[in-house]
Legacy VTK file of the C-alpha trace (Angstrom):
# vtk DataFile Version 3.0
C-alpha trace
ASCII
DATASET POLYDATA
POINTS 104 float
47.360 82.102 97.061
47.036 80.396 100.452
44.129 78.661 99.317
46.339 77.001 96.621
48.615 76.364 99.240
46.605 75.026 101.839
45.102 72.715 98.386
48.640 71.531 97.211
49.535 70.602 101.211
46.609 68.782 101.959
46.775 66.558 98.007
50.604 66.030 99.281
49.581 65.015 102.978
46.536 63.128 102.529
48.752 60.181 99.874
51.205 60.527 101.850
49.312 59.717 105.459
47.508 56.781 103.789
44.038 58.471 103.838
41.239 56.411 102.758
40.059 56.536 98.922
37.239 58.619 99.687
39.349 61.223 101.941
41.754 61.040 99.050
39.386 62.252 96.472
38.353 65.726 98.725
41.763 66.589 100.327
40.990 69.857 100.647
37.554 68.786 102.918
37.297 65.128 103.814
41.040 64.967 103.625
41.395 67.769 106.213
38.843 66.385 108.522
40.771 63.164 108.357
44.382 64.975 109.419
42.741 66.865 112.032
41.058 64.219 113.627
44.094 61.786 113.874
45.969 64.738 115.450
43.601 65.446 118.315
43.256 61.601 118.999
46.989 61.369 118.771
47.034 64.326 121.116
44.928 62.578 124.078
46.927 59.498 123.955
50.069 61.341 124.262
48.381 63.256 127.354
48.319 59.999 128.669
51.393 59.359 128.550
52.373 62.689 129.951
49.918 61.908 132.894
51.337 59.114 133.970
55.018 60.554 133.613
54.649 63.216 135.546
51.892 61.400 138.359
53.931 58.018 138.800
50.083 56.306 139.427
50.630 52.901 140.779
49.277 50.981 138.027
49.468 53.850 135.388
51.881 52.514 133.157
50.106 49.545 132.901
47.200 51.212 131.666
47.942 53.182 129.896
50.118 50.397 127.645
46.612 48.492 127.505
44.906 51.550 126.322
47.180 52.009 123.477
47.097 48.513 123.028
43.218 47.951 122.590
43.213 51.716 119.855
45.900 49.842 118.126
43.879 46.888 117.767
40.795 48.468 117.046
42.184 50.264 114.166
44.071 47.189 113.086
47.378 48.945 113.745
50.672 47.264 116.005
51.105 50.007 118.339
54.258 51.478 116.468
52.587 51.560 113.721
49.658 53.870 115.517
52.963 56.029 116.781
54.241 56.350 113.300
50.450 57.608 112.039
50.205 59.688 115.025
53.705 61.437 114.174
53.068 61.707 110.420
49.374 63.312 111.475
50.950 65.807 113.739
53.529 66.678 111.110
51.088 66.637 108.197
48.601 69.159 110.469
51.438 71.784 111.355
52.419 71.414 107.102
48.800 72.625 106.790
48.247 74.797 109.705
52.107 76.684 108.513
50.763 76.634 105.136
47.948 79.009 106.589
50.059 81.045 107.546
49.462 80.275 111.112
51.810 78.623 113.900
50.137 75.765 115.822
LINES 1 105
104 0 1 2 3 4 5 6 7 8 9 10 11 12 13 14 15 16 17 18 19 20 21 22 23 24 25 26 27 28 29 30 31 32 33 34 35 36 37 38 39 40 41 42 43 44 45 46 47 48 49 50 51 52 53 54 55 56 57 58 59 60 61 62 63 64 65 66 67 68 69 70 71 72 73 74 75 76 77 78 79 80 81 82 83 84 85 86 87 88 89 90 91 92 93 94 95 96 97 98 99 100 101 102 103
């Protein structure tokens, strides 16, 4: 039963997140890895923001903004699109985790 829920959640989320076609063909494997990888990367990006918010390091805001801009450009996205994809991937990760009967 858990496997069926997991596969259904993964298939739905793979389409919703515009995962590359190769990953959509295997949402229970490759698609899950794409979601997990994106969620991890977004966690690192968020940690940068949280660090700067708490330390107020001189020049830190500029560094974080520049880093986000470069990362978004590398992915062919705007910063807003990257932020939106991060939100979507985190929601997808949480949905998959919960489908497995766990909490993140």
